[in-house]
C-alpha positions as MATLAB code, in Angstrom:
seq = 'MEKELSSTLLRQLKRSKIDLESPTIAIEVFREFLARVDSTYEEFKERESRYEQIVRQSSEEIANYIGKLKHAEAVNRQQQLDILNMLRHIRQGIFTITEGRRIHPEYSVYTTELLEKADLAGCDVKEVLLQRAVMDRDSLAQILSVLDLAIGTDGVGFCANSHILPRQLILNFPDSREKTVELDWTPIFNDGYEVEKILVSLRDVSEIRALEQANLTQQKELEILGQLMSTSSARFQQFHTASIAAVEHCQAILNREGHLISIGSLQELYRDLHTIKGNARMFGFRGITNLVHEAEDHYKISVHVIHDSWNTAERLSDLELIRKELDFYASMADRAFGYSDKPEQLQRYQFIEHTMDVLRTFHNRECTAESALHEIAERTRIFEYSTLDTVLESVVNGAGHLAQELGKLPPQVTIDSSGRAFHKSTHNALESIFNHLIRNSLDHGLETEGERLQKGKAARGRIDISVVGQGSMVNISLQDDGRGLHFKLLREKAAALGLIHGLRELPPDHLAQLIFEPGLSTRQEESQVSGRGMGMYAVRCLVQGLGGDIRVELTPGNHPNALRFIIELPTDRVTELPTSTISGSRAPQIVA';
ca = [
      -4.341   60.418   72.477;
      -3.750   62.023   76.022;
      -3.904   58.621   77.704;
      -1.361   57.265   75.290;
       0.917   60.308   75.936;
       0.773   59.906   79.770;
       1.709   56.270   79.456;
       4.673   57.228   77.316;
       5.893   59.779   79.931;
       5.701   57.213   82.722;
       7.775   54.737   80.670;
      10.395   57.399   80.043;
      10.612   58.317   83.773;
      11.102   54.708   84.733;
      13.869   54.318   82.127;
      15.529   57.394   83.603;
      15.290   55.839   87.106;
      13.621   58.923   88.530;
      11.828   58.467   91.790;
       8.567   60.240   91.300;
       7.882   60.175   95.017;
      11.198   61.915   95.906;
      10.676   65.415   97.287;
      13.581   66.773   95.377;
      14.603   66.227   91.769;
      17.768   67.708   90.386;
      17.235   70.361   87.741;
      19.626   68.684   85.315;
      17.909   65.402   85.649;
      14.536   66.902   85.006;
      15.781   68.819   82.028;
      17.265   65.647   80.618;
      13.949   63.969   81.226;
      12.042   66.694   79.434;
      14.420   66.520   76.459;
      13.845   62.810   76.217;
      10.124   63.289   76.482;
      10.216   65.912   73.777;
      12.297   63.673   71.486;
      10.045   60.707   72.103;
       6.970   62.784   71.384;
       8.441   64.046   68.083;
       9.290   60.516   67.034;
       5.794   59.451   67.939;
       4.256   62.269   65.926;
       6.498   61.428   62.969;
       5.542   57.739   63.145;
       1.901   58.713   63.445;
       2.198   60.932   60.378;
       3.879   58.181   58.397;
       1.213   55.722   59.528;
      -1.569   58.053   58.444;
       0.177   58.547   55.080;
       0.514   54.785   54.590;
      -3.116   54.254   55.517;
      -4.151   56.984   53.121;
      -2.054   55.548   50.261;
      -3.300   52.037   50.953;
      -6.871   53.251   50.911;
      -6.292   54.932   47.559;
      -4.620   51.830   46.141;
      -7.415   49.590   47.395;
     -10.011   51.931   45.930;
      -8.086   52.009   42.620;
      -7.791   48.186   42.598;
     -11.496   47.822   43.312;
     -12.180   50.208   40.424;
     -10.018   48.129   38.126;
     -11.775   44.951   39.232;
     -15.125   46.508   38.494;
     -13.886   47.688   35.085;
     -12.413   44.256   34.274;
     -15.644   42.618   35.330;
     -17.575   44.962   33.050;
     -15.178   44.308   30.169;
     -15.358   40.563   30.744;
     -19.125   40.717   30.872;
     -19.141   42.710   27.604;
     -16.746   40.265   25.989;
     -18.955   37.384   27.023;
     -21.933   39.204   25.551;
     -19.966   39.887   22.354;
     -18.947   36.223   22.085;
     -22.500   35.050   22.685;
     -23.781   37.550   20.134;
     -21.154   36.385   17.644;
     -22.065   32.721   18.210;
     -25.706   33.596   17.559;
     -25.214   35.562   14.338;
     -21.926   34.588   12.671;
     -22.381   32.631    9.407;
     -19.700   30.145   10.290;
     -19.660   26.882   12.167;
     -17.658   27.235   15.385;
     -17.382   24.663   18.174;
     -14.821   23.062   20.450;
     -14.014   19.393   20.908;
     -13.358   18.188   24.447;
     -12.180   14.846   25.778;
     -13.905   11.869   24.160;
     -14.420   13.857   20.913;
     -17.471   15.512   22.505;
     -18.733   18.890   21.317;
     -18.773   21.578   24.035;
     -22.235   23.089   24.786;
     -21.137   26.508   23.535;
     -21.121   26.631   19.716;
     -22.311   28.953   16.986;
     -25.988   28.708   16.043;
     -25.001   28.416   12.370;
     -23.244   25.136   13.147;
     -26.635   23.484   13.662;
     -27.793   24.804   10.281;
     -24.623   23.726    8.538;
     -24.620   20.207   10.005;
     -28.428   20.003   10.001;
     -28.697   18.874   13.637;
     -30.563   20.847   16.306;
     -28.655   19.970   19.487;
     -24.906   19.390   19.226;
     -23.926   19.604   22.894;
     -22.151   16.432   23.964;
     -22.386   14.838   20.495;
     -19.482   12.839   19.105;
     -17.861   14.810   16.253;
     -17.550   11.528   14.381;
     -21.330   11.095   14.161;
     -22.329   14.665   13.304;
     -19.439   15.538   10.971;
     -16.884   12.935    9.943;
     -19.218   10.050    9.120;
     -21.082   12.300    6.682;
     -17.884   13.020    4.742;
     -16.771   11.336    1.547;
     -13.634    9.431    2.626;
     -12.344    5.897    2.920;
     -12.270    3.952    6.171;
      -8.518    4.238    6.648;
      -8.630    8.041    6.438;
     -11.512    8.184    8.917;
      -9.680    5.895   11.343;
      -6.542    8.081   11.190;
      -8.523   11.270   11.878;
     -10.322    9.721   14.845;
      -7.034    8.440   16.231;
      -5.501   11.940   16.118;
      -8.536   13.466   17.885;
      -8.586   10.742   20.553;
      -4.915   11.200   21.379;
      -4.774   15.008   21.051;
      -6.641   16.028   24.243;
      -4.235   16.000   27.171;
      -1.055   15.737   25.100;
       1.550   18.431   24.587;
       1.346   20.856   21.713;
       4.310   19.327   19.898;
       2.469   16.020   19.543;
      -0.619   17.738   18.142;
       1.392   19.749   15.614;
       3.218   16.600   14.461;
      -0.095   14.927   13.552;
      -2.202   17.934   12.558;
      -1.567   17.289    8.833;
      -3.870   14.251    9.092;
      -6.837   16.432   10.015;
      -8.689   17.342    6.785;
      -8.861   20.928    5.539;
     -11.803   20.255    3.243;
     -14.649   17.749    3.315;
     -17.588   16.909    1.081;
     -20.573   16.133    3.330;
     -23.500   13.988    2.218;
     -27.057   14.812    3.310;
     -30.501   13.344    2.568;
     -31.948   13.738   -0.943;
     -28.439   13.291   -2.407;
     -27.451   16.798   -1.355;
     -23.789   17.657   -0.852;
     -21.976   20.459    0.947;
     -18.320   21.320    0.588;
     -16.836   22.708    3.803;
     -13.414   24.051    4.695;
     -12.103   23.321    8.190;
      -9.562   24.810   10.602;
      -8.367   22.848   13.643;
      -6.840   25.052   16.367;
      -5.539   23.615   19.680;
      -6.373   25.443   22.941;
      -3.671   24.926   25.584;
      -3.731   25.023   29.391;
      -0.965   26.502   31.583;
       1.102   23.334   31.147;
       1.055   23.668   27.326;
      -1.190   20.659   27.046;
      -4.081   20.550   24.586;
      -7.224   21.175   26.628;
      -9.673   21.553   23.728;
      -9.636   21.786   19.931;
     -11.402   24.727   18.314;
     -13.006   23.789   14.990;
     -14.299   26.302   12.451;
     -16.374   25.323    9.414;
     -17.109   27.336    6.293;
     -19.593   26.306    3.631;
     -17.781   26.844    0.326;
     -20.177   24.827   -1.842;
     -21.159   27.780   -4.032;
     -17.569   28.966   -4.357;
     -16.404   25.488   -5.400;
     -19.319   25.198   -7.828;
     -18.349   28.527   -9.412;
     -14.701   27.482   -9.556;
     -15.680   24.192  -11.202;
     -17.901   26.010  -13.684;
     -15.011   28.338  -14.477;
     -12.645   25.394  -14.969;
     -15.211   23.694  -17.201;
     -15.563   26.840  -19.305;
     -11.792   27.149  -19.591;
     -11.566   23.495  -20.622;
     -14.315   23.947  -23.205;
     -12.534   26.968  -24.694;
      -9.263   25.031  -24.879;
     -10.984   22.102  -26.581;
     -12.699   24.420  -29.066;
      -9.306   25.861  -29.949;
      -7.906   22.354  -30.441;
     -10.861   21.291  -32.601;
     -10.434   24.311  -34.870;
      -7.212   22.831  -36.263;
      -8.844   19.686  -37.690;
     -11.715   18.896  -40.003;
     -14.985   17.381  -38.951;
     -14.336   14.196  -40.912;
     -10.897   13.706  -39.349;
     -12.205   14.244  -35.852;
     -15.000   11.778  -36.414;
     -12.539    9.165  -37.657;
     -10.273    9.776  -34.651;
     -13.157    9.524  -32.206;
     -14.556    6.364  -33.774;
     -11.156    4.645  -33.823;
     -10.330    5.700  -30.267;
     -13.655    4.493  -28.875;
     -13.162    1.177  -30.666;
      -9.688    0.865  -29.107;
     -11.045    1.621  -25.620;
     -13.800   -0.961  -26.047;
     -11.224   -3.483  -27.224;
      -9.159   -2.855  -24.086;
     -12.238   -3.188  -21.882;
     -13.113   -6.492  -23.556;
      -9.601   -7.834  -22.882;
      -9.699   -6.852  -19.211;
     -13.198   -8.260  -18.707;
     -12.235  -11.478  -20.469;
      -9.001  -12.197  -18.605;
      -9.678  -10.563  -15.230;
      -6.876  -10.843  -12.654;
      -5.051  -13.667  -14.475;
      -4.039  -11.406  -17.348;
      -1.266  -12.555  -19.671;
       1.834  -10.706  -20.834;
       0.537  -10.773  -24.392;
      -2.724   -9.130  -23.395;
      -0.851   -6.493  -21.400;
       1.238   -5.652  -24.446;
      -1.919   -5.447  -26.553;
      -3.546   -3.096  -24.049;
      -0.435   -0.944  -23.886;
      -0.231   -0.814  -27.677;
      -3.852    0.343  -28.073;
      -3.457    3.059  -25.446;
      -0.205    4.203  -27.027;
      -1.969    4.495  -30.374;
      -4.800    6.560  -28.895;
      -2.257    8.845  -27.254;
      -0.210    9.214  -30.427;
      -3.247   10.112  -32.527;
      -4.543   12.545  -29.892;
      -1.164   14.234  -29.653;
      -0.907   14.607  -33.398;
      -4.281   16.360  -33.435;
      -3.237   18.509  -30.475;
      -5.888   17.094  -28.117;
      -3.947   17.735  -24.910;
      -6.638   16.615  -22.468;
      -6.857   13.154  -24.043;
      -3.070   12.922  -24.455;
      -2.368   13.656  -20.777;
      -5.076   11.310  -19.528;
      -3.886    8.372  -21.644;
      -0.245    9.061  -20.710;
      -1.136    8.756  -17.027;
      -3.024    5.518  -17.703;
       0.005    4.115  -19.570;
       2.112    4.386  -16.412;
       0.251    1.407  -14.933;
       1.167   -0.778  -17.922;
       4.800    0.301  -18.186;
       5.970   -1.859  -15.276;
       3.974   -4.839  -16.499;
       4.841   -5.065  -20.200;
       7.331   -7.892  -19.611;
       6.477   -9.059  -16.078;
       3.078   -9.111  -14.365;
       3.690   -6.831  -11.409;
       2.218   -7.290   -7.936;
       0.564   -3.873   -8.089;
      -1.611   -4.809  -11.090;
      -5.284   -4.096  -10.412;
      -7.832   -4.896  -13.133;
     -10.639   -2.868  -11.532;
      -8.461    0.250  -11.461;
      -7.407   -0.257  -15.088;
     -11.069   -0.491  -16.116;
     -11.640    2.756  -14.229;
      -8.784    4.358  -16.218;
     -10.434    3.297  -19.471;
     -13.771    4.709  -18.366;
     -12.131    8.088  -17.676;
     -10.540    8.039  -21.138;
     -13.868    7.205  -22.737;
     -15.588   10.046  -20.897;
     -12.892   12.455  -22.088;
     -13.309   11.246  -25.673;
     -17.071   11.679  -25.434;
     -16.621   15.139  -23.927;
     -14.540   16.157  -26.942;
     -17.220   14.672  -29.206;
     -20.006   16.562  -27.439;
     -18.044   19.807  -27.773;
     -17.454   19.143  -31.459;
     -21.116   18.383  -32.064;
     -22.358   21.350  -30.028;
     -19.956   23.866  -31.519;
     -19.563   22.683  -35.112;
     -22.172   19.993  -35.650;
     -19.581   17.302  -36.356;
     -21.760   14.358  -35.456;
     -22.239   12.151  -38.549;
     -22.488   15.170  -40.877;
     -19.325   14.512  -42.966;
     -20.500   11.045  -43.958;
     -23.988   12.365  -44.629;
     -22.514   15.034  -46.916;
     -20.419   12.468  -48.766;
     -23.455   10.253  -49.235;
     -25.468   13.221  -50.481;
     -22.756   14.124  -53.005;
     -22.503   10.496  -54.172;
     -26.280   10.304  -54.670;
     -26.270   13.603  -56.585;
     -23.508   12.392  -58.910;
     -25.329    9.111  -59.506;
     -28.594   10.922  -60.268;
     -26.748   13.142  -62.783;
     -25.474   10.049  -64.603;
     -28.925    8.470  -64.624;
     -30.483   11.699  -65.975;
     -27.848   11.790  -68.721;
     -28.704    8.193  -69.665;
     -32.447    8.948  -69.506;
     -31.973   11.827  -71.964;
     -30.136    9.402  -74.288;
     -26.929   11.440  -73.928;
     -24.883    8.335  -73.084;
     -25.070    4.574  -73.459;
     -26.030    2.152  -70.728;
     -22.499    0.779  -70.723;
     -20.903    4.205  -70.172;
     -23.485    5.085  -67.516;
     -22.777    1.883  -65.584;
     -19.047    2.482  -65.926;
     -19.395    6.041  -64.621;
     -21.514    4.895  -61.638;
     -18.971    2.158  -60.883;
     -16.152    4.694  -60.967;
     -18.087    7.105  -58.744;
     -18.711    4.279  -56.286;
     -15.026    3.422  -56.275;
     -14.014    7.053  -55.759;
     -16.520    7.397  -52.941;
     -15.016    4.366  -51.155;
     -11.307    5.152  -51.782;
      -8.915    8.005  -51.002;
      -5.306    8.671  -51.934;
      -2.683    8.487  -49.190;
      -2.040   12.239  -49.166;
      -5.760   12.786  -48.408;
      -5.814   10.102  -45.726;
      -2.735   11.541  -43.994;
      -3.667   15.214  -44.256;
      -4.393   15.715  -40.548;
      -1.364   13.623  -39.513;
       0.946   15.747  -41.649;
      -0.584   18.979  -40.356;
      -0.168   17.797  -36.772;
       3.532   17.128  -37.333;
       4.215   20.868  -37.315;
       2.867   21.312  -33.779;
       4.854   18.343  -32.514;
       8.063   19.599  -34.126;
       7.695   22.936  -32.372;
       7.199   21.180  -29.012;
      10.447   19.294  -29.637;
      12.309   22.509  -30.448;
      12.644   21.715  -34.147;
      11.503   23.382  -37.337;
       8.373   21.906  -38.980;
       9.560   19.289  -41.492;
       9.103   19.249  -45.225;
       6.834   16.298  -46.053;
       6.249   14.816  -49.510;
       3.628   12.173  -50.280;
       3.545   10.438  -53.670;
       0.419    8.277  -53.965;
       1.232    7.303  -57.593;
      -2.461    7.314  -58.436;
      -3.274    4.604  -55.912;
      -6.074    4.985  -53.413;
      -6.924    3.044  -50.256;
     -10.313    1.789  -49.170;
     -11.888    3.744  -46.332;
     -11.777    0.643  -44.126;
      -7.981    1.130  -43.987;
      -7.978    4.870  -43.274;
      -8.014    4.758  -39.467;
      -5.237    2.176  -39.374;
      -3.131    4.105  -41.911;
      -3.542    7.300  -39.906;
      -2.375    5.568  -36.742;
       0.525    3.822  -38.521;
       1.928    7.011  -40.027;
       1.176    8.962  -36.898;
       3.643    6.690  -35.058;
       6.172    6.689  -37.892;
       6.204   10.475  -38.344;
       6.441   11.003  -34.584;
       9.364    8.555  -34.573;
      11.110   10.541  -37.301;
      10.538   13.833  -35.502;
      11.717   12.611  -32.114;
      14.471   10.109  -33.010;
      15.575   10.930  -36.551;
      15.390   14.602  -37.457;
      17.872   16.894  -35.716;
      17.391   20.417  -34.412;
      18.110   23.344  -36.721;
      21.514   23.965  -35.159;
      22.578   20.319  -35.424;
      21.493   20.103  -39.063;
      23.338   23.264  -40.053;
      26.534   21.979  -38.388;
      26.246   18.790  -40.478;
      25.750   20.794  -43.684;
      22.073   19.867  -43.989;
      19.078   22.081  -44.701;
      17.612   23.734  -41.605;
      14.334   21.863  -42.020;
      14.180   18.106  -41.938;
      12.609   16.108  -44.748;
      10.227   13.139  -44.667;
       9.394   11.323  -47.910;
       6.445    8.930  -48.263;
       5.731    7.043  -51.475;
       3.457    4.248  -52.745;
       4.763    1.639  -55.204;
       2.995   -1.412  -56.610;
       4.816   -4.742  -56.313;
       2.743   -7.507  -57.884;
       0.063   -8.650  -55.468;
       1.344   -6.248  -52.801;
       1.575   -2.489  -52.483;
       4.634   -1.052  -50.789;
       4.504    2.203  -48.837;
       7.897    3.564  -47.848;
       8.826    6.297  -45.372;
      12.285    7.768  -45.014;
      13.667   10.878  -43.326;
      17.031   12.616  -43.738;
      17.834   12.559  -40.029;
      20.580   10.956  -37.943;
      19.445    7.378  -38.552;
      19.456    4.475  -36.120;
      21.662    4.422  -33.009;
      22.908    0.819  -33.347;
      25.128    0.798  -30.229;
      22.313    1.952  -27.964;
      19.829   -0.336  -29.728;
      22.114   -3.338  -29.086;
      22.461   -2.431  -25.388;
      18.712   -2.029  -24.885;
      17.963   -5.251  -26.768;
      20.455   -7.165  -24.640;
      18.959   -5.733  -21.448;
      15.524   -7.015  -22.511;
      16.873  -10.443  -23.334;
      16.273  -10.068  -27.076;
      19.903  -10.895  -27.835;
      21.073  -14.149  -26.278;
      24.658  -14.600  -25.246;
      27.389  -12.724  -27.021;
      25.981  -13.381  -30.474;
      26.590  -10.388  -32.732;
      23.604   -9.649  -34.964;
      24.258   -8.037  -38.355;
      22.948   -4.451  -38.593;
      19.988   -5.302  -40.854;
      18.795   -7.986  -38.401;
      19.440   -5.770  -35.375;
      17.351   -2.974  -36.932;
      14.257   -5.199  -37.028;
      14.277   -5.342  -33.190;
      12.838   -1.812  -32.992;
       9.400   -3.418  -33.455;
       9.735   -5.401  -30.201;
       7.547   -4.186  -27.296;
       9.314   -2.213  -24.586;
      12.426   -1.436  -26.664;
      13.292    2.210  -27.181;
      16.559    4.000  -27.882;
      15.375    7.026  -25.923;
      17.383    7.569  -22.737;
      14.560    9.446  -21.022;
      10.846    8.852  -21.222;
       8.452   11.560  -22.419;
       4.892   11.904  -23.643;
       6.185   11.581  -27.217;
       8.340    8.471  -26.892;
      10.567    6.400  -24.653;
       8.254    3.569  -23.647;
       9.049    1.310  -26.598;
       5.467    0.773  -27.757;
       5.193    2.983  -30.847;
       6.932    0.690  -33.363;
       5.323   -2.368  -31.765;
       1.929   -0.730  -32.323;
       2.860   -0.008  -35.949;
       3.706   -3.654  -36.612;
       0.431   -4.826  -35.034;
      -1.594   -2.307  -37.057;
       0.080   -3.309  -40.316;
      -0.444   -6.983  -39.566;
      -4.081   -6.177  -38.807;
      -4.388   -4.996  -42.440;
      -2.947   -8.294  -43.631;
       0.495   -6.871  -44.328;
       3.933   -6.612  -42.775;
       6.605   -3.997  -42.071;
      10.368   -4.109  -42.157;
      13.343   -1.792  -41.949;
      15.801   -1.388  -44.837;
      19.211    0.161  -44.285;
      20.216    2.789  -46.837;
      23.898    3.499  -46.095;
      24.249    5.502  -49.285;
      22.765    8.568  -47.584;
      24.075    8.034  -44.060;
      25.874    5.149  -42.315;
      22.869    4.542  -40.048;
      20.104    5.682  -42.409;
      17.022    3.529  -42.718;
      13.739    3.270  -44.586;
      10.457    1.785  -43.366;
       8.773   -0.490  -45.906;
       5.101   -1.379  -45.390;
       3.730   -4.204  -47.525;
      -0.068   -4.324  -47.935;
      -2.239   -6.627  -50.041;
      -3.878   -4.992  -53.037;
      -7.407   -6.150  -52.160;
      -8.080   -2.784  -50.490;
      -6.063   -0.641  -52.904;
      -7.161    0.665  -56.292;
      -5.864    2.877  -59.082;
      -7.989    5.966  -59.644;
      -8.722    7.425  -63.070;
      -6.340   10.171  -64.102;
      -9.137   12.782  -64.034;
      -9.846   12.167  -60.367;
      -6.262   12.158  -59.143;
      -5.176   15.378  -57.544;
      -1.616   14.475  -58.391;
       1.334   13.705  -56.212;
       1.457   16.123  -53.380;
       4.229   18.626  -53.850;
       6.815   19.079  -51.091;
       5.277   21.193  -48.370;
       6.419   22.992  -45.257;
       4.266   21.754  -42.425;
       3.004   24.699  -40.381;
];
């Protein structure tokens, strides 16, 4: 410090141009010199103080920074330990995908358990994950393309294609084992907002999905049980038998004609499906109704023209799904109520008991052989035949549910069998025929309560069904008191389908017969109830299958557009029951 001070004094003397070797120095000059020296020394001390302060502050800041570095290093080391501990123990598959779809060496231990592979480092995610999944080749190719292009691209590009990456996969493993996993795909960006890696997390949700499926199955079973409660065991068995026969008929057509299917066969397929749907809806079997309605969509575009999208293999698959649903209903009915074959067995038991009673009476000489044979013959005839009101009981009951769905009051239905009964071989067909006809009346004919009251009609609509003998034929008529036929709309639809050629004007009675043509409907909008133009076509085919025919009669006395359906059937499967066995014409009833 002294050496530095002496050097400073010498520099000041030289600046002051003082000759140090001169014998005399003026007092004023020396005083000025001392003042300068004093000022310079003070400035030096001040600078030295500031320097020491700066050094001291810098030392404190450096020490503080070093402390922070040590703390950050400790925190980072703890975080690394936490991450490693998490990767060892977390019950979730976690790994990152790097360039080339390779799995980074750091991944959760559970990932190896989930994917059942010991070493995943460097493996292609396609081999260890995606190829195990249940998916088609196109889906797999799209996923791989997104992963190949994602690394190194900007985040916007990844987000635009991230919807292709699956959120759930079903993985196949040896011994036919399956695992359902949920996936999350999260991009990891670098400083340039480019995707550097993709973080993938996997969760095994197999048990959760199994429980959810079991819950859905239980809910479905409860719904079906509720639907089955509204019908009898005999009616359900008839419905199931007829529906299975219709499905098998459709399968036979598809297998016979293959890809070169004809328009006629398409219409036949559509008609059978429409009949199954109509019967199921009348019984309230919603699961079957919805499934068949979806299957019908594939036939709708092909009823008049064979469309390019027709695929026979897919249509066979549709039929198989319908059959499984029908069998599921049957298994529920058998398990819950013991429907399987028991109604017929009971009828046979009752028939045998009645026959044995007659034979015992004859054995005890309480009747003649002639009367015994006559009684057995009558019992046999009664066992084989049923009146129309009995045959249509479930159809009539189902009309109430359908009316409520359409926002209408349940109709009043009357059935007059006039003592005539129909052989059981006709029952399924008659049920289907009147199922379509009553649905047609409910949807097209009968108005809502408000509309009927405005027209001065009763709030509830009315449907009358009667049986009348006409020589070698039996006529069954059905008529409702609704709005009748919309001739203007019918003419427009018929012309659009090419059923009316040129400008030829058909008389109303001829025009009305066109409602039986396939694809023609006066409904403006399609629904599960009607609108596809197959109901009346199915009715005509069913009637013709019984050896009869159907026509429409106009009855302008009641309403300008009123009509009546007349079904003509041969009498070979119709009989007149004895008066003692006839329950009588069914009185008008309000369908609930």
